[in-house]
C-alpha positions as CSV (number, residue, x, y, z in Angstrom):
1,M,-205.2,-102.3,-54.7
2,S,-202.7,-102.3,-57.5
3,T,-202.8,-105.1,-59.9
4,I,-199.9,-106.7,-61.9
5,E,-200.6,-109.6,-64.6
6,K,-197.4,-111.0,-66.5
7,S,-196.7,-114.0,-68.4
8,V,-193.5,-116.1,-69.3
9,E,-193.1,-118.9,-71.7
10,V,-190.4,-121.4,-70.4
11,G,-189.1,-124.0,-72.1
12,V,-189.6,-127.0,-69.8
13,P,-193.0,-129.2,-69.7
14,I,-195.7,-127.9,-67.1
15,H,-194.8,-130.5,-64.7
16,T,-191.3,-129.2,-64.2
17,A,-192.3,-125.6,-64.1
18,Y,-195.1,-126.2,-61.7
19,D,-193.2,-128.3,-59.4
20,Q,-189.9,-125.8,-59.3
21,W,-192.6,-123.1,-58.2
22,T,-193.7,-125.5,-55.5
23,Q,-190.5,-125.0,-53.9
24,F,-191.2,-121.3,-52.3
25,E,-187.8,-121.4,-50.1
26,S,-185.9,-121.2,-53.5
27,F,-187.5,-118.0,-54.6
28,P,-184.9,-116.1,-53.3
29,Q,-182.4,-117.5,-56.0
30,F,-184.5,-115.8,-58.9
31,M,-186.7,-113.4,-57.1
32,E,-185.6,-109.7,-56.9
33,G,-185.7,-108.3,-53.2
34,V,-186.9,-111.6,-51.7
35,E,-184.7,-112.4,-48.8
36,S,-186.6,-115.2,-47.5
37,V,-189.4,-117.7,-47.9
38,K,-190.1,-120.0,-44.9
39,Q,-192.6,-122.4,-45.3
40,F,-194.2,-124.0,-42.2
41,D,-196.8,-126.2,-43.3
42,D,-198.6,-127.2,-47.1
43,K,-200.6,-124.0,-46.6
44,R,-198.4,-121.3,-44.5
45,L,-195.5,-119.3,-45.5
46,H,-193.6,-116.3,-44.1
47,W,-191.8,-113.9,-46.5
48,K,-189.1,-111.3,-46.1
49,A,-188.5,-109.0,-49.1
50,E,-187.1,-105.5,-49.6
51,I,-189.5,-103.5,-51.0
52,G,-188.7,-99.7,-52.2
53,G,-185.6,-99.8,-49.8
54,V,-187.9,-101.2,-46.7
55,T,-187.9,-104.5,-45.4
56,R,-191.2,-106.0,-45.3
57,E,-192.4,-109.3,-43.8
58,W,-195.9,-110.8,-44.0
59,D,-197.5,-114.3,-43.6
60,A,-199.3,-115.7,-46.3
61,E,-201.7,-118.6,-46.9
62,I,-202.2,-120.8,-49.9
63,V,-205.9,-121.0,-50.5
64,D,-206.2,-123.0,-53.7
65,Q,-203.6,-125.2,-55.5
66,V,-204.1,-127.7,-58.2
67,P,-201.2,-129.4,-59.6
68,D,-200.2,-128.3,-62.9
69,E,-202.6,-125.7,-62.9
70,R,-202.5,-123.0,-60.4
71,I,-201.3,-121.8,-56.7
72,T,-203.6,-118.9,-55.4
73,W,-202.4,-117.4,-52.0
74,R,-203.3,-114.3,-50.0
75,A,-201.5,-112.4,-47.2
76,V,-203.1,-112.8,-43.9
77,E,-200.9,-110.8,-41.8
78,G,-198.3,-107.9,-42.8
79,T,-198.0,-106.4,-46.2
80,K,-201.5,-106.9,-48.0
81,N,-201.2,-109.0,-51.3
82,Q,-202.9,-111.7,-53.0
83,G,-202.5,-113.7,-56.4
84,T,-202.5,-116.5,-58.4
85,V,-199.7,-118.1,-60.4
86,S,-201.4,-120.6,-63.4
87,F,-199.4,-122.9,-65.8
88,T,-200.4,-123.8,-69.3
89,E,-198.8,-126.2,-71.3
90,D,-198.4,-126.0,-74.9
91,P,-198.5,-129.7,-75.8
92,M,-196.8,-129.2,-79.4
93,S,-194.0,-127.5,-78.2
94,K,-193.6,-128.7,-74.6
95,T,-193.6,-125.3,-73.4
96,T,-195.0,-123.8,-70.2
97,Q,-196.9,-120.5,-70.2
98,V,-196.7,-119.0,-66.4
99,T,-198.9,-116.3,-65.6
100,L,-198.8,-114.3,-62.5
101,H,-201.7,-112.2,-61.3
102,L,-200.9,-110.3,-58.3
103,E,-203.0,-107.6,-56.4
104,Y,-201.0,-105.5,-53.8
105,E,-201.4,-102.6,-51.4
106,P,-198.4,-100.1,-51.6
107,E,-197.7,-98.7,-48.2
108,G,-196.1,-95.3,-47.5
109,A,-194.8,-92.6,-49.9
110,V,-191.9,-94.4,-51.5
111,E,-194.2,-97.6,-52.3
112,K,-196.9,-95.3,-53.8
113,T,-194.3,-93.5,-56.2
114,G,-192.6,-96.9,-57.2
115,D,-196.1,-98.2,-57.9
116,V,-196.8,-95.1,-60.2
117,L,-193.3,-95.7,-61.6
118,K,-194.4,-99.2,-62.3
119,I,-191.2,-100.4,-60.4
120,V,-193.2,-103.6,-58.9
121,D,-194.5,-104.0,-62.5
122,M,-190.8,-104.4,-63.8
123,R,-190.0,-106.4,-60.7
124,A,-192.5,-109.0,-61.2
125,K,-191.7,-109.2,-65.0
126,G,-187.8,-109.6,-64.5
127,D,-188.6,-112.3,-61.8
128,L,-190.4,-114.5,-64.2
129,E,-187.5,-114.2,-66.4
130,R,-185.2,-115.2,-64.0
131,F,-187.3,-118.0,-63.2
132,K,-187.5,-118.9,-66.8
133,D,-183.5,-119.0,-66.8
134,F,-183.4,-121.0,-63.6
135,I,-185.5,-123.6,-64.7
136,E,-184.2,-123.9,-68.1
137,H,-180.9,-123.9,-67.2
138,R,-181.3,-126.7,-64.6
139,G,-183.9,-128.6,-66.7
140,T,-185.4,-130.2,-63.4
141,A,-186.9,-129.0,-60.6
142,T,-185.2,-128.8,-57.1
143,G,-188.1,-130.8,-55.8
144,A,-192.1,-130.8,-55.7
145,W,-195.2,-131.0,-53.8
146,R,-198.1,-132.5,-55.8
147,G,-200.5,-132.1,-52.9
148,E,-203.9,-130.0,-53.4
149,V,-205.4,-127.3,-51.3
150,K,-209.0,-126.9,-51.8
151,P,-210.7,-123.3,-51.5
152,S,-212.6,-125.2,-48.7
153,G,-209.2,-125.2,-46.8
154,E,-208.6,-128.8,-47.3
155,V,-205.2,-130.3,-47.9
156,N,-204.9,-133.5,-50.0
157,P,-201.0,-134.1,-49.8
């Protein structure tokens, strides 16, 4: 497994940054290579993305979600990955640090070479920068889900 950790400071309050991140189906607007994200319910998502010139699909499950704090997921089928995006507000400046921790398993020679060349690392950094531009330009989230998913699997909408 390879690991990436990247952060970006966004010029919006924590609830705005968090609320936008809960709008998974909007990810193709700022995530390079993500073709679509379909959300089936409060915990289940289907991703389709181009990785190293190859289309990959996977189902992911949100395993821990606390409003204005973190969202943790893991792939349950398809391309192997898991991670957490966390949110920390600077109360003085009203900015939010968004931190992505991603673990993934490169598949095949092309993806393994891309991993060595840090292509996914650079893409993650670019995705966070595009998220920053997206939410700062809008100033408000396109929607929000303020529910909670507990590690036990319980969902509190």
